[in-house]
C-alpha positions in Angstrom: 13.5 97.0 183.5 15.2 99.3 185.9 12.9 101.8 187.4 15.5 104.6 186.7 16.1 103.7 183.0 13.4 105.8 181.4 14.7 108.7 183.5 18.3 108.4 182.2 18.2 111.3 179.6 16.8 113.5 182.6 19.5 112.2 185.0 22.3 112.9 182.4 21.0 116.4 181.8 20.9 117.1 185.5 24.6 115.9 186.0 25.8 117.9 183.1 24.3 121.0 184.4 25.7 120.2 187.9 28.9 119.5 186.5 29.1 122.6 184.5 28.2 124.7 187.7 31.0 122.9 189.6 33.5 123.7 186.8 32.8 127.5 186.8 32.4 128.0 190.5 34.4 125.2 192.1 31.1 124.2 194.0 27.5 123.5 193.7 27.3 120.0 192.2 25.3 118.3 194.9 23.2 121.5 195.5 22.2 121.7 191.8 21.8 118.1 191.5 19.5 117.7 194.6 17.4 120.6 193.6 16.7 119.0 190.1 16.6 115.4 191.1 14.1 116.1 194.0 11.6 117.2 191.3 11.5 113.6 190.1 12.9 111.3 192.9 12.3 110.8 196.5 15.0 112.9 198.3 16.7 109.7 199.8 17.1 108.3 196.2 18.2 111.6 194.9 20.9 111.8 197.6 21.9 108.1 197.0 22.3 109.0 193.3 24.6 112.0 193.6 26.9 110.5 196.3 29.3 108.9 193.8 29.7 111.8 191.4 29.7 114.1 194.4 32.4 112.3 196.2 34.9 111.7 193.1 34.5 115.3 192.0 35.1 116.7 195.6 37.9 114.3 196.4 39.7 115.6 193.4 39.2 119.1 194.4 40.4 118.4 197.9 43.7 117.3 196.6 44.3 120.6 195.3 47.6 121.8 194.1 49.3 121.8 197.4 49.5 119.3 200.4 46.2 119.5 202.3 48.0 118.9 205.6 47.9 122.6 206.8 44.2 122.9 206.0 43.3 119.7 207.7 45.1 120.9 210.9 43.1 124.1 210.6 39.8 122.6 209.7 39.6 119.2 211.5 37.2 120.3 214.3 34.8 121.6 211.8 35.2 118.5 209.5 34.5 116.3 212.6 31.5 118.4 213.5 30.2 118.0 210.0 30.6 114.1 210.2 29.0 113.7 213.7 25.9 116.1 213.0 25.4 114.4 209.6 25.2 111.1 211.1 22.9 112.4 213.8 20.4 114.0 211.5 20.4 111.6 208.6 17.4 109.7 209.9 15.3 112.7 208.7 16.4 112.2 205.1 16.3 108.4 205.4 12.9 108.0 206.8 11.0 110.8 205.1 9.5 109.9 201.7 6.9 112.3 201.9 6.6 116.1 201.9 8.8 116.9 205.0 12.2 116.2 203.2 11.1 118.2 200.2 10.0 121.1 202.4 13.4 121.1 204.3 15.2 120.9 200.8 13.1 123.7 199.4 13.6 126.0 202.4 17.4 125.3 202.3 17.6 126.2 198.5 15.7 129.3 199.1 17.7 130.4 202.0 20.8 129.8 200.1 19.7 131.6 197.0 18.7 134.6 199.2 22.0 134.8 201.0 23.7 134.6 197.7 21.7 137.2 195.8 22.0 139.4 198.9 25.8 138.8 199.0 25.8 138.1 202.7 29.1 137.8 204.0 30.4 136.8 207.5 33.2 138.9 209.1 36.5 137.1 209.8 36.2 134.9 212.7 39.4 135.9 214.3 39.9 134.4 217.8 36.3 133.0 217.5 37.3 130.5 214.9 38.2 127.9 217.5 34.4 127.6 218.4 32.9 129.2 215.5 34.3 126.6 213.0 32.9 123.6 214.9 29.6 125.3 215.3 29.2 126.1 211.5 30.2 122.5 210.9 27.6 121.1 213.1 24.9 123.3 211.6 26.1 122.3 208.2 25.9 118.6 209.2 22.5 118.9 210.6 21.3 120.5 207.3 23.1 117.8 205.3 21.8 114.9 206.9 18.3 116.4 206.7 18.2 117.7 203.2 21.1 116.3 201.3 22.6 119.9 200.8 25.7 120.9 202.5 26.4 124.5 201.7 25.1 126.4 204.7 26.7 127.8 206.7 30.0 126.1 205.7 30.6 128.0 202.6 30.0 131.6 204.1 32.3 130.5 207.1 35.1 129.3 204.8 34.8 132.4 202.7 35.2 134.5 205.8 38.5 132.9 206.6 40.0 134.8 203.6 41.9 132.0 202.2 43.8 132.3 198.9 41.5 131.2 196.1 43.2 127.8 195.6 43.2 127.2 199.3 39.6 128.0 199.5 38.6 125.5 196.7 40.6 122.9 198.5 38.9 123.6 201.7 35.6 123.5 200.0 36.5 120.1 198.6 37.6 118.8 202.2 34.3 119.9 203.7 32.1 118.6 200.9 34.2 115.2 200.8 33.5 114.8 204.6 29.8 115.6 204.2 29.4 113.2 201.4 31.2 110.3 203.0 29.1 111.0 206.2 26.0 111.0 204.5 26.7 107.9 202.7 27.6 106.1 205.6 24.6 107.5 207.7 22.0 106.4 204.8 23.6 103.0 204.7 23.3 102.7 208.5 19.6 103.6 208.1 19.2 101.2 205.1 18.2 104.1 203.0 21.2 103.8 200.5 19.7 102.9 197.1 22.2 100.5 195.8 20.0 99.8 193.0 20.8 103.2 191.7 24.6 102.5 191.7 24.5 101.6 187.7 22.7 105.0 187.2 25.5 106.7 189.3 28.1 105.2 187.2 26.4 106.3 183.9 26.1 109.8 185.0 29.6 110.2 185.7 30.7 110.9 182.0 28.1 113.8 181.7 29.3 115.1 185.1 32.8 115.2 184.0 31.9 116.6 180.6 30.0 119.4 182.5 33.1 120.1 184.8 35.5 120.1 181.7 33.1 122.6 179.8 32.8 124.7 182.9 36.5 125.2 183.6 36.6 126.4 179.9 33.9 128.8 180.3 35.1 130.1 183.7 37.3 132.9 182.3 34.6 133.8 179.5 31.4 134.1 181.7 30.9 137.5 183.6 31.3 136.3 187.2 28.4 138.5 188.5 26.0 137.5 185.8 26.7 133.8 186.3 26.3 134.2 190.0 22.9 135.9 189.8 21.6 133.4 187.5 22.9 130.6 189.6 21.2 132.0 192.7 18.0 132.9 190.9 17.8 129.3 189.4 18.3 127.8 192.9 15.6 130.2 194.3 13.1 129.2 191.8 13.7 125.5 192.3 13.5 126.0 196.1 10.1 127.9 195.7 8.9 125.1 193.3 9.8 122.3 195.9 8.2 124.2 198.7 5.0 124.7 196.7 4.7 121.1 195.7 5.3 119.7 199.4 3.3 122.4 201.2 0.4 120.7 203.0 -3.0 121.9 201.7 -6.1 121.6 204.0 
């Protein structure tokens, strides 16, 4: 019997919740999925499991309602930096089955929650975008390769560009797609991509899509501030839980 089969109800619930968050906010699927999966799986296995659902949903988001050419011309240095830095740091996630990866993931989730609850916002980059975009991409890639989470500082930076909402959603899809593809390739290069989890990844696609469908319909009915606060508080609790579990005790 497959080792993941007894976990299938848990996995489906995780991806239903992650899909719902993505449907409401346009992001958060890998963040929520990694936070919950890491409670039961090794971080490298959790990352392997979420790659397919994350890639398919992010590619769909990256298509957007308009041609992606103008955004690609604007963001390609940042996307390239994400890919290179993810490949450079993926050995951390690939080779750490112990507490180190969970500590990094917990710290990243907690920092993201604090930044979200504090509503930290970067000023528009202006003429500094030429170097700040690649710098944020590199930092995001380093975090992605080490923890499997690719939100900081990419999301605050993209928000600081003051793009129209649809363009912002498309830009997020492009960055998350680049991160997912780079992480998949890097884990495969380190022989840490758990191909045995591919059947499970296929089976969690329906609850992921169902969660996204439900989230898009709830988007207009849920108070944005209330949902945002609940989302970040939940991530903060999960991050603190991972830190507590992984913290070395003398």
